C-alpha positions in Angstrom: -1.0 -26.3 24.4 2.0 -24.0 25.1 2.0 -20.4 24.1 4.9 -21.1 21.7 2.9 -23.8 20.0 -0.2 -21.6 19.8 1.7 -18.8 18.2 3.3 -21.2 15.7 -0.1 -22.5 14.7 -1.4 -18.9 14.3 1.7 -17.9 12.3 1.3 -20.9 9.9 -2.4 -20.3 9.5 -1.8 -16.6 8.8 0.9 -17.5 6.2 -1.5 -19.9 4.4 -4.2 -17.2 4.3 -1.8 -14.5 3.0 -0.4 -16.9 0.4 -3.9 -17.8 -0.9 -4.5 -14.1 -1.5 -1.1 -13.8 -3.3 -2.1 -16.7 -5.5 -5.3 -15.0 -6.5 -3.5 -11.8 -7.3 -0.7 -13.6 -9.3 -3.5 -15.2 -11.4 -5.0 -11.7 -11.9 -1.6 -10.5 -13.2 -1.5 -13.4 -15.6 -4.9 -12.5 -16.9 -3.8 -8.8 -17.2 -0.9 -10.0 -19.3 -3.2 -11.9 -21.6 -5.5 -8.9 -22.0 -2.5 -6.6 -22.6 -1.2 -9.0 -25.3 -4.5 -8.9 -27.1 -4.7 -5.1 -26.9 -1.1 -4.7 -28.0 -1.7 -7.0 -31.0 -4.7 -4.9 -32.1 -2.7 -1.7 -31.6 0.0 -3.0 -33.9 3.0 -0.6 -34.4 1.4 1.9 -32.0 2.1 -0.6 -29.1 5.2 -2.2 -30.5 7.2 -1.4 -27.3 4.4 -2.8 -25.2 4.3 -6.3 -26.7 7.5 -7.7 -25.1 6.4 -6.2 -21.8 3.3 -8.4 -21.8 5.6 -11.5 -22.1 7.6 -10.3 -19.0 4.4 -9.7 -17.1 3.1 -13.2 -17.9 6.5 -14.8 -17.1 6.6 -13.0 -13.7 3.0 -14.2 -12.9 3.9 -17.8 -13.8 7.0 -17.7 -11.7 5.2 -16.1 -8.7 2.4 -18.8 -8.9 5.1 -21.5 -9.0 6.9 -20.0 -6.0 3.7 -19.6 -4.0 2.8 -23.2 -4.7 6.2 -24.4 -3.3 5.9 -22.1 -0.3 2.4 -23.6 0.5 4.1 -27.0 0.6 6.7 -25.5 3.1 3.8 -24.0 5.1 2.2 -27.5 5.3 5.5 -28.9 6.5 5.7 -26.2 9.2 2.2 -27.1 10.3 3.1 -30.8 10.7 6.3 -29.9 12.5 4.3 -27.7 14.9 1.9 -30.6 15.6 4.8 -32.9 16.1 6.6 -30.5 18.4 3.4 -30.1 20.5 3.2 -33.9 20.8 6.9 -34.2 21.8 6.5 -31.3 24.3 3.5 -33.0 25.9 5.4 -36.3 26.1 8.5 -34.6 27.6 6.4 -32.8 30.2 4.7 -36.0 31.2 8.0 -37.9 31.5 9.5 -35.0 33.5 6.5 -35.0 35.9 6.7 -38.8 36.3 10.4 -38.5 37.2 9.7 -35.8 39.8 6.9 -37.9 41.3 9.2 -40.9 41.5 11.4 -39.0 43.9 13.7 -41.5 45.7 11.8 -44.6 44.6 13.8 -47.6 43.5 12.9 -47.2 39.8 13.5 -43.4 39.8 16.8 -43.6 37.9 15.2 -45.6 35.1 13.2 -42.5 34.3 16.3 -40.4 33.4 16.8 -42.0 30.0 13.2 -41.5 28.7 13.2 -38.0 30.0 16.4 -37.1 28.2 15.2 -38.9 25.0 11.9 -36.9 25.1 13.8 -33.7 25.7 16.2 -34.3 22.8 13.3 -35.2 20.5 11.4 -32.0 21.4 14.5 -29.9 20.8 15.2 -31.6 17.5 11.6 -30.6 16.3 12.3 -27.0 17.5 15.6 -26.9 15.5 13.9 -28.3 12.4 11.1 -25.7 12.6 13.8 -22.9 12.7 15.6 -24.4 9.7 12.4 -24.6 7.7 11.5 -21.1 8.7 14.8 -19.9 7.3 14.2 -21.7 4.0 10.7 -20.3 3.8 11.9 -16.8 4.5 14.3 -17.2 1.6 11.5 -18.2 -0.8 9.3 -15.4 0.4 12.2 -13.0 -0.4 12.1 -14.4 -4.0 8.4 -13.5 -4.2 9.2 -10.0 -2.9 11.8 -9.7 -5.7 9.2 -10.7 -8.3 6.8 -8.1 -6.8 9.4 -5.4 -7.1 10.2 -6.4 -10.6 6.5 -6.2 -11.5 6.3 -2.6 -10.2 9.3 -1.7 -12.4 7.6 -3.4 -15.4 4.4 -1.5 -14.6 6.3 1.8 -14.6 7.8 0.9 -18.0 4.3 -0.1 -19.3 3.0 3.4 -18.5 5.7 4.9 -20.6 5.1 2.6 -23.5 1.3 3.0 -23.2 1.7 6.7 -23.7 2.8 6.1 -27.3 -0.2 3.9 -28.1 -2.6 6.5 -29.4 -6.2 5.5 -28.9 -5.1 2.4 -27.0 -3.4 4.5 -24.4 -6.2 4.2 -21.8 -6.6 0.4 -22.2 -2.8 -0.2 -21.8 -2.5 2.2 -18.9 -5.3 0.3 -17.2 -3.2 -2.9 -17.6 -0.1 -1.1 -16.2 -2.2 0.2 -13.2 -3.6 -3.3 -12.5 -0.1 -4.9 -12.6 1.2 -2.2 -10.3 -1.7 -2.6 -7.8 -1.3 -6.4 -7.9 2.4 -6.2 -7.3 1.8 -3.8 -4.3 -0.7 -6.2 -2.9 1.6 -9.2 -3.2 4.4 -7.2 -1.6 2.2 -6.3 1.4 0.9 -9.9 1.8 4.3 -11.4 1.6 5.7 -8.8 4.0 3.1 -9.9 6.6 4.2 -13.5 6.1 7.8 -12.5 6.7 6.9 -10.6 9.9 4.9 -13.6 11.2 7.9 -15.9 10.6 10.9 -13.7 11.5 10.4 -14.1 15.3 11.0 -17.8 15.0 14.3 -17.5 13.0 16.2 -16.1 15.9 14.1 -17.3 18.8 
């Protein structure tokens, strides 16, 4: 296995792991939104400004889960492409070695076409991998955007929670959990982007 293929396998495995963690955290945000909605309902007018925020939190969580689900599909495609690229590289190396060993033999020229075909096939896999990496990076940026939006919502939640009287601590706990979750998602996705970015321009 080439070093390039190994690093691609490691990158894809790393992304899958990070995205699993993001999915767990996104589900936690969704649960936090449900809890906040229940608290805001009990608080009534004291948490009037907080009620629409819970809908935003829930919507963001749902959209993040959907995005991560789609990204996981892309990660699987990248894994399959890496396997395919490895197989094509092995085939190319074997054909190239056979052509060299043929030397000046009568059939040596007949090796040129399969060698060239194997090389083009391998390069096509490499180009496809780069294209899919670019698309995946775009989707990861969308998740980052959601994480940034969640942090803004968390900041607004703290302000609204301060008006909620005896429900202040409960609602602030929700705001803190959303902020923490958004920060975690941001960090996990950033690691995915770093793992992939070297392949976009390689």
